[in-house]
C-alpha positions as CSV (number, residue, x, y, z in Angstrom):
1,X,-102.8,-121.2,64.5
2,X,-104.8,-117.1,66.1
3,X,-101.4,-116.7,66.9
4,X,-100.0,-116.6,63.3
5,X,-103.3,-116.3,61.0
6,X,-102.8,-112.4,60.2
7,X,-99.1,-113.6,58.7
8,X,-99.6,-116.3,57.4
9,X,-102.8,-114.7,55.5
10,X,-100.3,-112.0,54.7
11,X,-97.9,-114.9,53.7
12,X,-100.7,-116.3,51.0
13,X,-101.9,-112.9,49.4
14,X,-98.3,-111.3,49.3
15,X,-95.5,-114.3,49.0
16,X,-93.4,-112.5,51.1
17,X,-92.7,-111.6,54.8
18,X,-90.3,-108.8,56.7
19,X,-87.9,-110.7,58.6
20,X,-89.9,-110.1,62.0
21,X,-93.2,-111.7,60.8
22,X,-91.0,-114.3,59.7
23,X,-89.9,-115.0,63.3
24,X,-93.4,-115.1,64.7
25,X,-94.0,-117.6,61.5
26,X,-91.7,-120.0,62.4
27,X,-91.6,-120.0,66.5
28,X,-95.0,-119.8,66.6
29,X,-97.2,-122.4,63.4
30,X,-98.6,-125.1,65.4
31,X,-100.1,-127.7,64.1
32,X,-103.0,-126.7,61.8
33,X,-100.8,-123.8,60.0
34,X,-98.2,-126.2,58.8
35,X,-101.0,-128.3,57.7
36,X,-102.0,-125.5,55.8
37,X,-98.9,-124.5,54.6
38,X,-98.2,-128.4,53.4
39,X,-101.1,-128.8,51.1
40,X,-101.5,-125.3,49.9
41,X,-97.9,-125.9,48.7
42,X,-98.4,-128.8,47.4
43,X,-101.5,-127.1,45.7
44,X,-99.1,-124.7,44.2
45,X,-96.6,-127.5,43.1
46,X,-99.1,-129.1,41.1
47,X,-100.7,-126.5,39.4
48,X,-96.8,-125.6,38.4
49,X,-95.7,-129.6,37.4
50,X,-99.0,-132.1,37.2
51,X,-97.5,-135.0,39.8
52,X,-94.5,-135.3,37.6
53,X,-90.4,-135.2,39.3
54,X,-87.3,-134.4,38.1
55,X,-84.8,-137.2,38.7
56,X,-81.3,-135.4,38.9
57,X,-78.2,-137.5,39.1
58,X,-75.5,-136.4,41.7
59,X,-71.6,-137.9,40.6
60,X,-69.7,-136.6,44.1
61,X,-66.0,-137.0,42.2
62,X,-64.0,-135.9,44.6
63,X,-63.7,-136.0,48.5
64,X,-60.6,-134.2,49.0
65,X,-61.8,-130.5,50.5
66,X,-59.6,-127.5,51.3
67,X,-62.3,-126.3,53.8
68,X,-62.5,-127.4,57.7
69,X,-66.9,-126.8,58.0
70,X,-67.4,-128.2,62.0
71,X,-70.2,-130.1,60.7
72,X,-69.0,-132.0,57.1
73,X,-67.6,-135.3,57.7
74,X,-65.1,-134.4,55.1
75,X,-63.5,-131.4,55.9
76,X,-59.7,-131.1,55.4
77,X,-59.2,-132.1,60.2
78,X,-61.1,-135.9,59.6
79,X,-58.3,-138.2,59.2
80,X,-59.8,-141.4,59.3
81,X,-61.7,-140.2,55.4
82,X,-59.9,-142.0,52.3
83,X,-59.4,-139.7,49.9
84,X,-60.4,-140.0,46.3
85,X,-60.9,-138.4,42.9
86,X,-62.2,-139.5,40.0
87,X,-61.0,-139.6,36.5
88,X,-62.5,-138.3,33.6
89,X,-63.5,-141.3,32.8
90,X,-64.5,-142.2,36.1
91,X,-67.1,-139.4,35.7
92,X,-68.3,-139.1,32.5
93,X,-69.4,-143.6,33.2
94,X,-71.0,-142.8,35.7
95,X,-73.0,-140.4,33.9
96,X,-72.9,-142.7,30.9
97,X,-75.0,-144.9,33.2
98,X,-77.7,-142.8,34.1
99,X,-78.1,-141.3,31.0
100,X,-79.7,-144.4,29.7
101,X,-81.7,-144.3,32.9
102,X,-82.9,-141.7,31.4
103,X,-81.6,-138.8,33.6
104,X,-81.1,-135.3,31.8
105,X,-79.4,-133.1,34.0
106,X,-75.7,-134.1,36.0
107,X,-75.0,-132.8,39.4
108,X,-71.2,-132.5,39.5
109,X,-70.9,-132.4,43.6
110,X,-67.2,-132.8,45.5
111,X,-65.4,-130.8,48.5
112,X,-63.3,-127.8,47.3
113,X,-60.4,-129.7,46.2
114,X,-57.0,-127.1,45.2
115,X,-56.6,-130.1,42.4
116,X,-59.5,-129.9,40.6
117,X,-58.3,-126.2,38.2
118,X,-60.8,-124.5,35.8
119,X,-58.3,-126.5,32.9
120,X,-59.7,-130.1,34.4
121,X,-62.7,-128.7,34.7
122,X,-63.4,-127.1,31.4
123,X,-61.7,-130.5,29.6
124,X,-64.6,-132.7,31.4
125,X,-67.6,-130.3,30.9
126,X,-66.4,-130.4,26.8
127,X,-66.8,-134.2,26.8
128,X,-70.0,-134.3,28.8
129,X,-71.4,-131.7,26.4
130,X,-70.2,-133.7,23.4
131,X,-71.6,-137.1,25.2
132,X,-74.5,-135.8,26.0
133,X,-75.6,-132.7,24.3
134,X,-79.6,-133.1,25.5
135,X,-78.5,-132.6,28.9
136,X,-77.3,-129.9,31.8
137,X,-74.6,-130.1,33.5
138,X,-75.3,-128.3,37.9
139,X,-71.9,-128.0,39.3
140,X,-72.1,-127.8,43.2
141,X,-67.9,-127.8,44.1
142,X,-67.9,-124.4,46.6
143,X,-66.4,-120.8,46.6
144,X,-64.7,-120.1,43.6
145,X,-63.4,-117.0,41.3
146,X,-64.8,-115.4,39.8
147,X,-62.8,-115.7,36.5
148,X,-63.2,-119.6,37.6
149,X,-67.2,-119.4,37.6
150,X,-67.2,-117.6,34.0
151,X,-64.8,-120.0,32.1
152,X,-66.9,-122.8,33.2
153,X,-70.1,-121.2,32.6
154,X,-68.9,-120.7,28.9
155,X,-67.8,-124.2,29.2
156,X,-71.0,-125.7,28.8
157,X,-72.2,-125.7,33.4
158,X,-75.2,-124.1,33.1
159,X,-76.8,-124.6,36.8
160,X,-74.4,-124.2,40.2
161,X,-75.7,-125.0,43.4
162,X,-74.0,-123.1,46.3
163,X,-75.3,-123.6,50.0
164,X,-75.3,-120.2,51.6
165,X,-76.0,-122.3,54.9
166,X,-77.0,-119.4,57.1
167,X,-78.1,-116.1,56.2
168,X,-77.1,-115.0,60.0
169,X,-73.8,-113.4,59.9
170,X,-72.6,-114.4,64.1
171,X,-74.6,-118.3,62.8
172,X,-72.2,-118.7,60.0
173,X,-69.2,-118.1,62.3
174,X,-70.3,-120.4,64.3
175,X,-70.7,-123.7,61.8
176,X,-67.7,-122.2,60.0
177,X,-64.2,-121.8,61.1
178,X,-62.6,-117.8,61.3
179,X,-61.4,-118.4,57.4
180,X,-64.4,-118.9,55.7
181,X,-66.5,-115.6,55.5
182,X,-70.5,-114.7,55.2
183,X,-69.3,-111.4,53.1
184,X,-67.5,-114.0,50.3
185,X,-70.1,-117.0,50.3
186,X,-72.6,-114.3,49.4
187,X,-70.4,-112.5,46.8
188,X,-69.8,-115.8,45.3
189,X,-73.7,-116.1,44.8
190,X,-74.3,-112.6,43.7
191,X,-71.6,-113.3,41.4
192,X,-72.9,-117.1,40.4
193,X,-76.2,-115.1,39.1
194,X,-75.2,-111.6,37.7
195,X,-72.5,-114.3,35.7
196,X,-75.7,-115.9,34.2
197,X,-76.2,-119.8,35.9
198,X,-79.5,-121.4,37.1
199,X,-78.2,-120.1,40.7
200,X,-79.3,-122.2,43.9
201,X,-78.4,-121.6,47.2
202,X,-80.1,-123.6,50.6
203,X,-79.8,-124.2,54.9
204,X,-79.4,-126.9,57.0
205,X,-82.5,-126.6,59.3
206,X,-81.6,-128.0,63.3
207,X,-77.8,-127.3,63.2
208,X,-76.0,-126.1,66.4
209,X,-77.3,-122.7,66.9
210,X,-80.1,-121.9,64.6
211,X,-83.5,-121.3,66.4
212,X,-87.0,-119.2,64.0
213,X,-84.4,-115.6,64.7
214,X,-81.9,-118.0,62.7
215,X,-84.9,-119.0,60.1
216,X,-86.5,-115.4,59.6
217,X,-82.4,-114.4,58.2
218,X,-82.9,-117.4,56.2
219,X,-86.5,-116.7,55.0
220,X,-85.7,-113.6,54.3
221,X,-82.5,-114.0,52.1
222,X,-84.7,-116.5,50.2
223,X,-87.4,-114.1,49.5
224,X,-85.2,-111.3,48.3
225,X,-82.5,-113.7,45.9
226,X,-85.2,-115.5,44.6
227,X,-83.0,-118.3,43.7
228,X,-83.7,-121.4,40.7
229,X,-83.3,-124.2,43.1
230,X,-82.8,-124.7,46.9
231,X,-80.9,-127.5,48.5
232,X,-83.2,-127.4,52.2
233,X,-82.4,-130.8,54.6
234,X,-82.2,-131.6,58.0
235,X,-78.6,-131.2,59.9
236,X,-77.2,-134.4,61.5
237,X,-74.8,-135.0,63.0
238,X,-71.3,-136.8,61.9
239,X,-69.7,-138.7,64.0
240,X,-65.8,-137.1,63.3
241,X,-67.1,-133.9,63.1
242,X,-66.6,-131.1,66.5
243,X,-71.0,-131.9,66.0
244,X,-70.8,-134.9,66.7
245,X,-73.2,-134.9,69.4
246,X,-75.0,-132.5,68.4
247,X,-78.6,-133.4,68.3
248,X,-79.8,-133.9,64.4
249,X,-83.1,-131.6,62.9
250,X,-86.7,-132.2,62.6
251,X,-88.3,-133.3,59.8
252,X,-91.3,-131.8,60.6
253,X,-89.5,-129.0,60.7
254,X,-87.6,-129.3,57.8
255,X,-90.8,-130.0,55.6
256,X,-92.7,-126.9,57.2
257,X,-89.4,-124.1,55.7
258,X,-89.9,-126.2,52.2
259,X,-93.7,-125.6,51.8
260,X,-93.2,-121.9,53.0
261,X,-90.3,-122.5,50.3
262,X,-92.8,-123.6,47.3
263,X,-95.4,-120.3,48.0
264,X,-93.1,-117.9,48.1
265,X,-91.6,-118.8,44.9
266,X,-94.1,-121.6,43.3
267,X,-91.6,-122.1,40.7
268,X,-88.2,-122.5,42.0
269,X,-86.3,-126.8,41.5
270,X,-86.5,-127.8,45.0
271,X,-85.4,-131.1,45.8
272,X,-86.8,-134.4,48.5
273,X,-83.0,-134.5,50.0
274,X,-80.8,-137.4,50.4
275,X,-80.3,-136.2,54.1
276,X,-84.6,-135.9,53.9
277,X,-84.8,-139.1,53.1
278,X,-82.6,-140.4,56.2
279,X,-83.7,-138.9,58.8
280,X,-87.4,-139.9,57.9
281,X,-88.1,-143.9,56.2
282,X,-90.8,-141.6,54.3
283,X,-89.2,-138.7,53.6
284,X,-89.1,-138.4,49.1
285,X,-93.5,-138.6,49.2
286,X,-93.5,-136.7,52.4
287,X,-90.6,-134.2,50.7
288,X,-92.9,-134.0,47.5
289,X,-96.3,-134.0,49.6
290,X,-94.8,-130.5,51.1
291,X,-93.5,-129.1,47.9
292,X,-91.1,-131.2,46.3
293,X,-90.5,-131.3,42.9
294,X,-86.5,-133.0,42.9
295,X,-85.0,-135.9,43.3
296,X,-81.6,-136.4,43.6
297,X,-80.3,-139.9,43.3
298,X,-76.1,-140.7,43.4
299,X,-74.6,-141.7,40.7
300,X,-71.3,-142.3,42.7
301,X,-69.4,-145.4,42.1
302,X,-70.0,-147.4,45.0
303,X,-67.0,-148.1,46.2
304,X,-66.4,-144.4,46.5
305,X,-69.9,-143.5,47.5
306,X,-69.3,-144.6,51.1
307,X,-66.3,-142.3,51.5
308,X,-68.4,-139.6,50.3
309,X,-70.2,-139.4,53.5
310,X,-71.5,-135.6,55.2
311,X,-73.8,-136.8,57.8
312,X,-73.8,-140.6,59.5
313,X,-76.3,-142.5,57.4
314,X,-76.3,-141.8,54.4
315,X,-77.2,-144.3,52.1
316,X,-74.3,-145.7,50.1
317,X,-75.4,-148.9,48.0
318,X,-77.8,-149.6,45.4
319,X,-78.0,-148.8,41.6
320,X,-79.2,-145.9,39.0
321,X,-82.2,-148.5,38.3
322,X,-82.6,-150.0,41.7
323,X,-82.8,-146.5,43.5
324,X,-84.9,-145.2,41.0
325,X,-87.4,-148.1,40.8
326,X,-87.1,-148.0,45.0
327,X,-88.7,-143.5,44.8
328,X,-91.1,-144.6,41.8
329,X,-92.9,-146.7,43.6
330,X,-92.6,-145.0,46.6
331,X,-93.6,-141.1,44.8
332,X,-96.3,-143.7,43.1
333,X,-97.9,-144.2,46.3
334,X,-98.8,-140.9,46.2
335,X,-100.2,-140.5,43.2
336,X,-97.0,-139.3,41.6
337,X,-94.1,-140.1,39.4
338,X,-90.7,-139.4,38.6
339,X,-90.4,-138.4,34.6
340,X,-87.0,-137.4,32.7
341,X,-86.0,-134.2,31.3
342,X,-83.4,-131.1,32.0
343,X,-86.3,-129.8,34.0
344,X,-84.7,-126.4,33.4
345,X,-86.3,-123.3,35.6
346,X,-89.5,-122.1,34.0
347,X,-88.2,-118.6,34.2
348,X,-84.6,-117.0,35.1
349,X,-84.8,-113.9,35.6
350,X,-81.1,-113.5,35.5
351,X,-80.5,-109.8,36.5
352,X,-82.3,-110.1,40.1
353,X,-80.3,-111.5,43.2
354,X,-77.2,-109.3,43.3
355,X,-78.9,-106.6,45.7
356,X,-79.8,-108.9,48.3
357,X,-76.8,-110.9,48.8
358,X,-75.1,-107.3,49.1
359,X,-77.6,-107.1,52.0
360,X,-77.2,-110.1,53.4
361,X,-73.3,-109.0,53.1
362,X,-73.9,-105.8,55.6
363,X,-76.7,-107.8,57.8
364,X,-80.1,-109.3,57.9
365,X,-79.9,-108.1,62.0
366,X,-81.3,-104.8,61.0
């Protein structure tokens, strides 16, 4: 801990670090410092949110995708996937089941499906807003045009999760084919913030080619962009991708990074992701102890859930009430519990973040 002591104290005092200090902290932090980070992050979370953990319902409504990301199980080149696209009625029915279980945020997630037009989504959002006026809708549908983002915001979507995956341009190129660009991803994030969405970014921990240098880029980006949500979990390989034989990400490193995010952004909405719960048997409780305050169980119909496998090992069985009961029991053992409600970010600060995207687009290495 001695080598990082000064850097750690600066982070605690200022809630930000230069990129090189992020690299040193991530590369050299020992067990004692990681435990101190976990303890501080947990204390911040309890002070901001008490013992409450919000639950949102994810509907993975399409596994069609035009992209060919090297890590993703529903990538375009994977011919072994049975493709599906839920109808409006099926999506509304899934949300109705979640609403009956107390969910007040619905996360509509899917691949970049060319058939999912603005008109199709606008009609769906109108129906959801009419049926569930007390609930928020989050979209996680990848890169779209600014005009599309604007029309969906006006139709009732108030949040958008677009994981940046990595803030290092060279690393981004290692994870994606040439048709997908780092600058485009950053431009989309900038558009979302400027339009007024509560905006989420995030990355995989332990993805191929990632080290302390790349994670330092991520933390430098996050502290400048100041997202309202961060979707962060371990990299887990999928058998039908070019990364099939890569090692999975490390759970302890993921937990450490989650704690660092909570320290930098005390009010951020930070899920204990399904990937973390897949890697670690007690990943929900450990994530919450590390600073998480959200869980997002699937509301996708079980007949399709097994076809939305971004990585191997993802749980695909269990109804909404059964899953919530298990999560609540796990959380009760650490003195926390699930709570219903929209769980909006305490202060949306919509005007921040655009400069950070432009800076990252130029390059985080300087």
